N, C-alpha and C positions, 0 to 999 in steps of 0.2 A: 446346535449352533448357537454360539454365545453372542449376547448383545453387547458385550464389553468392548471398549476401544482396543484395537490391537496395535501394539507397538513392537517393532522389531529393532533391537540393539545390535550393532555390528562392530567388533573390534578384534583384532588377531591376538591381543594379549589376554590370556585367561584371568589374570589378576585384576585387570581393568574391568572386564565383564562381571566378575565377582563383586567388585566394589560397586558397580552400577546396580547390581541386583540387590545389594544391601541398602544402598542409599535410597532406593525408591520402592522399597518393600512395603511401605505404608499405602502405596497406590494399588496394590494387588487386588484390593476389592473392586476397584473401578476399571482397571486396565488388565487385558490379557497380554503379558510381556513375554517375548521370546528373545533369546540371546543366542548369537551365532558368531563363529570365528573367522569368517571370510566373505568376500564379495560373492564369490560363486555360490556359497551355501545360501547367502542372503537371497539371490536371484532365484535359486531353486525353490525356496520357501514361498517367495512372492508369487511365483508362477503356480504354485499348488493352491494357494488361498490368499485373499487380499489382506494387506495391512493398511491401517489408516495412517501410520507414521512410520518413517524409517529414521533412525538416529545412527550415524556411522562415524567412526574414526576416519581420519584423513589418510595416514600413511599405512598401507597394508600391501602385502605382497600380491603380485599378479594384477588384481584389480583394486585400485586405491579408491578412497572415498569419493573423489570428484567423478571418476569414471562410473562408479557404482551408482551414484545418484543421477548421472546423466541417462544411464540405462533404465533406472526406475522412472524417470520423467517420461522416456519414450514409451515404455511398456505399460506403466501403471500411473498415468498423469494425475489421478485424483489423490495420490498419496502425498502427504506432507513430508518434506525432506530436510533433515537438519544435519549439519556437520558439528561434530564434537571432537576437537583436536587440541593437542598441546603444542603444536608446531606453529610458530609465528613467521615463517618465511613468507614474505609478501607475494612472490610468484606463485607459491602453493596455494595461498588463500585466494588469490585472484581467479584461479582455475575453478573455484567453486561458486562463482558469482552467478552464472546461468543455471546450473542444476540445483543448488541449494536454496531454500527459502530462508534459512536462518543459519548463523554460524555462532556456535558456543565455544569459548576458549576453556581448556583445562588449566588449572583445577576449577571445577564448576560444581557448586553445591546442588543438592537435590531439589531445593526450591526453584532455582533458576531453570533446571531441566524441566521440572513439572510445569512451570509457567510458560516455557517455550512451546510445550506440547499442548497444554490445556487451552490457552487463549484462542488460537486458530481453530481448534476443535469446537469451541463454544460458538464462535461465529459461523462456522460451517454447518452447525445444527439448524441454524436459522435459514439456511438455503435449501429449498426443497428439490432442486433440480440436479440430479446426479451428472447429467451432461454438462451443466455449467461448472460443477466441481472439477470434472476432467479438463474442461477448456481452460479454466483459471490455473489449475495445477500444472498444465503443460506448457505455460507461458514461460518463454526464455527471457524476453524483455518487451517493453511496450514501444509503440511506434512514436517518433518524433516528427514534427513539422519539417518537411523537405528543406525549407529555407534555412531554418535554425540548424538543422542537421549539418547542412554544408558550411554554415558560419562557424559552428564549433570546431569542425575539422580544420577550416582554414586558420582560425585563430591559434589553435594548438600546434599547427605546423609552422606558424610565423616565428621568426627568431626574436620578435618583440612581444610574444605572448605574455599576458599578465594574469595574475590571479583574479583580479577585480573584473577584467574583461570576459574571462572564461565564466566566472560566476554569473555575470549579468546575462550572458547568452543562455545558460542552463536555466536560470530563474524564470525565463520567458517560455518555457517549455514544460508542459505537465509531466511527460514521461521522464525527461532528463532529471527534473527535480525530484521526482519519486526514486529513481534509480540511484542518484548520488547520495541522497539522504538514507536510503535503505543501507548503503554500504557503510556510511560513516557512523550509523547508529548500531552497527553490529558489534559484537563483543570484541572482535579483533581490533577495531579502531576506537573503542570506547575510550572517552576522555573525561568521564565522571559526570557528564551532563548531557542532556538530550540536545542534539543539534537539529535546528529547525530552519536554518537559512542556508542558501547555497553558498553564500560567501564564507560562512563558518565551515561548511563542508569542504570546499575547495582548499581552504587554508589548512584543515586538518589533514587531508590526503596529500596535499603538495602537488605542485603543478606537474612534476615529473610523473607521478603515479596517475594523475588524471589523463595525461597523454598516453600512457600505457593502457589504461582502461578504454579509451575511446578509439585510439589509433590501431592498437594491436588486439586487445581483448574483445572489442566490439560491444561495449556495455550499451551503447545507444544503437537504435534501429531506425532507419528512414521509413516513414509511412509511404507505402507503395501501392495503395489502392488506385486502380486506374481510373476510377470515377472522379472527374473534376468536382463533382458535387460533394463527395466524401472529403476531399482535400480542403474545400472551402468551409465545410462544417467543422472540421478539425481546427482550422485557423480561427473561426468564430468562437468555438469552445475554449480555446486558449485565451483569447481576449476576455471572454466572459469570466473565466477563473481568476485572471489577473485583477479584474475589477472587484470580484467577490473577496479575493484575498486582501486587497487594500482596505475595503470596507470593513471586513471582519476584524482586522487589527485595530482600526479606529474605534469600532464599538467596544472591543474588549478594553481598550485603555479607558474609554468613557465609563466603563463599568468599575474602574478603579484597579484594573489589572497591572502588574508590573510589566516592564519591557519584554522580559522572557515569555510571558504568557501572551503578550500581544504578538510576538513573533510565531508562537504556537498557533494562534488564531489565523495568522496570515498563511502559515503552512497548511492547516486544515482547509482554508478557503481555496488555495491553489490546487489541493488534491481532492476536493469534495466531488469533482466530476470525473475521478479517475475510472469509475465503473462505466460512465458513458464512453469513455475512450476505449475501453475493452470491447464494449458492444459495437461501436462504430468500426472497430478494426476486425472483429471476428464475425459479426452478424450484420453487416451494413445494410443490405436490402430490408431485411426484417425490421431492424431498428428505425430506419427512415420511415417505413410505413407506420409504425407505432406512434412516431412523433406527430404525424399529420392528423391522428384521430383523437388527441387529448382534449378533454372537455372538463368542465366543472364537476361533472358526475363520474368521469372516468379519468382521474389524475394520472400523470405520467407514472409515479411509482406503482400504482395499481396495475397498469397495463403491462409494465415491465415484469412484474411478478407473475402475472398470468402467463406471459410468453417465455420467460427464462428461469422462473423459479425463485428469483431474487430481484429487487430493484437495484438501480445503480449505485445508491448509497451503500447498501449492504455489500455489493460486489467490491467496491473500492475499499471499504473498511476491512474486509476479509483479506485482501491483499496486503493492506498496511499492517494488520495484525500479524499475518504470516512474516512479514519483513521486520517486525520488532519495533514498529513506531510506537510512541507512548500511549498508554491507555487514554489519556486526555484527548489526543488528536484522533485515535481510532473511534472512540465513542462519539466525538463530535461529527465525524463523517458518516458513521453508521446511522445516527439519529437526527441529523439535521433537518430532515423532512418532518419527523414526528418525535420531537424532544420529550414529550411526556412519558415515553418509555424509559427514560433514565431514572438513575436512583435519585433519591430525595435531595441529596446534597448537590448544590449547583456546580456544574462544570462551566466555568465562564467561557471557555473556548467553544462549547456547544451553544451557549446563549448567543455569543457574538455571531457564529456561523449561521444559525437558524435565522436570526434577525437580518443579517446580510443577504441571505438568499431570498427572504420575503421582501425586503425593502429595496435591495439593490436592483441593477438592471435585469430585466427578464431574459431568459434564455432565448435567443434569436430565432431558434428553429421551430418554436411552437406556434399553433394557430393564434390569431389575433386575440388579445386580452386573456390568454392562458398563461400560467406560470408553472414551473416545475414544483415549487412549494408555494401553494395558494395563499396562505394567510398565517399570521402570527398564532402560535399556540398560547392562548391567553391563560390556560390552566397551568402550563408550565411556568409562565411569567409570574403568576400569583404564587406558586410554590417557591420561586426564587426571590420573591419580594421585589420585583421589577415591573409591576404593572403600570407604573407611571412613566416608564422610559420610552415607550413606543414612539411618541411625537418627536422626542429629541433624537432618536435614531433615525427617523425619517428624514429629519433635517440634515443629519450627517451624511446620509445617503445622496440627498439632493446636492449637497456641497461637492461630495466626491464625484458625482456624475458631471457636474459642471467643470471640475478640474481636468477631466480627461477629454472633454469635448474640444475639437480643434477651433 
């Protein structure tokens, strides 16, 4: 039995498979790579033995790429699913939104393919719980607040719908923000720069495409947990994430970051609780119980790791890594609780997000005087040369809190 990562490549054109085989031959020492010519053959191989990743062409006879990856999602949810296609038809691409984690456009160099495979695998190795791998891998989309879900549908059906109004609604929901940025940062919609704001995203897609995504494709999903407590917690989480996003952007600018990096910090702040949203949606009773027993000796991330094999930060970062978000944002979300695990060179987005989570408003669900990120990592600040910034950031946090109070 091999310990190598197993990758299955699927394409009905032999010359394409041969080209892939040559292009990534240098990875043969790390990956066990199998090449097949049809969706049917791919499913048979998967049923015989598991693969870590499936990379499939889109247009194939009988079972196309979207259908194949949907079947893989249902039967083998822990498998990472990637579309590699040369067809740029929007309707074809939109069919891959649910089943595919990532979309790569042909022609695609070997480095881009290797990165699309390697990054999520590196994050996944940090998650010990195989059941959580399957739960995350099987996600089609994330739940949105019922009120905002209805608002976005009403706005998109309105004859006076506007890009700015649609973007504003999306920006107030964690799941909608993640889904729309996931799509606009894919290779298909690549515009040569990372998109980190919902207004950029909606402008890039165009209002007609967003209407198709929401009203016909169902890119967004309404949160349907029957418990009023879960709905209230989700609303509180959204408000908290918005506050962290505002503060993270302010701290990043205070650190000397340019406007684009400030927006990346805001994006990381809005999405830093993505893993909490996953747990609240998929394991509500167990997660609510954990939240009640957080103490200084048993912080939230430790309790999450014991129960689920990974803390909420890593779960969220894993999804963002799968979806192709920038390394800067993925690292910030993954390490915002414990930034000393980062590389020696400072990631300003991580610095800003870590400070915002410590100094900003506490997560409202936790017992009195407990925080989900208890204190500033002084060792990390020393490495970054920012040991004297804490008091100034605390002042910014107090100012931001005063701005949002009624």
